[in-house]
C-alpha positions in Angstrom: 31.4 173.0 117.4 33.5 175.7 115.8 37.2 175.0 115.4 39.5 177.3 117.3 42.4 178.8 115.3 46.1 178.5 116.2 47.5 181.2 118.5 44.1 182.0 119.9 44.1 183.0 123.6 41.7 181.0 125.9 40.9 181.3 129.6 39.8 178.8 132.1 36.2 179.5 133.1 36.9 179.0 136.8 40.1 181.1 136.8 40.2 183.9 134.2 43.6 185.0 135.3 45.4 182.1 133.6 45.8 182.6 129.9 46.5 179.6 127.5 47.5 179.8 123.9 46.5 177.2 121.3 49.8 176.0 119.9 48.7 173.0 117.8 45.8 170.8 116.7 45.7 167.1 116.1 42.9 164.6 115.2 43.1 161.5 117.4 40.5 158.7 117.1 38.2 161.1 115.2 38.3 163.7 117.9 40.0 167.1 117.5 42.6 167.8 120.2 44.3 171.0 121.0 47.8 171.6 122.4 47.7 174.4 125.0 50.6 176.4 126.5 50.6 179.0 129.3 53.4 181.0 130.7 53.6 178.9 133.8 53.0 175.4 132.4 54.3 172.9 129.9 52.3 171.9 126.9 49.1 170.0 127.5 46.7 168.3 125.1 42.9 168.5 125.6 40.0 167.4 123.4 37.7 169.9 121.8 35.0 168.8 124.2 37.1 169.6 127.3 38.1 172.9 125.7 34.5 173.9 125.1 33.4 172.7 128.5 36.2 174.4 130.6 37.5 177.3 128.6 36.3 180.5 126.9 38.0 182.2 124.0 39.5 185.7 124.2 36.6 187.1 122.2 34.0 185.7 124.6 36.0 186.8 127.6 36.0 190.4 126.3 32.2 190.3 125.7 31.6 189.4 129.4 31.0 192.4 131.7 33.8 192.7 134.3 31.4 193.4 137.1 30.0 189.8 137.5 30.4 189.9 141.3 28.3 193.1 141.5 25.6 191.5 139.4 25.6 188.5 141.7 25.0 190.7 144.7 22.3 192.5 142.9 20.5 189.2 142.2 20.9 188.2 145.9 19.5 191.6 147.1 16.6 191.5 144.6 15.6 188.1 146.1 15.1 189.6 149.5 18.5 189.3 151.2 19.3 192.2 153.5 22.4 192.8 155.5 22.2 191.9 159.2 19.2 189.6 159.0 19.0 185.8 158.5 18.0 184.4 155.2 14.7 182.9 156.3 
């Protein structure tokens, strides 16, 4: 796993509207932990495993296309879904 630098912006994968900033790092029991801070929350500490599982970095967020909902509907339509009919 690559180490995330201080002051890097990260986003929760399930809610990309909330932005956290890495404010500190600490090694606890051989596991790297990060201190996170958002505009609306106090400081929280999460392990590198939790960060990699639940968050994406600013760089990866910018790489993702912003039309993910449209791509989802395209996949559904390509699999045979049509409006007004049941999905049998």
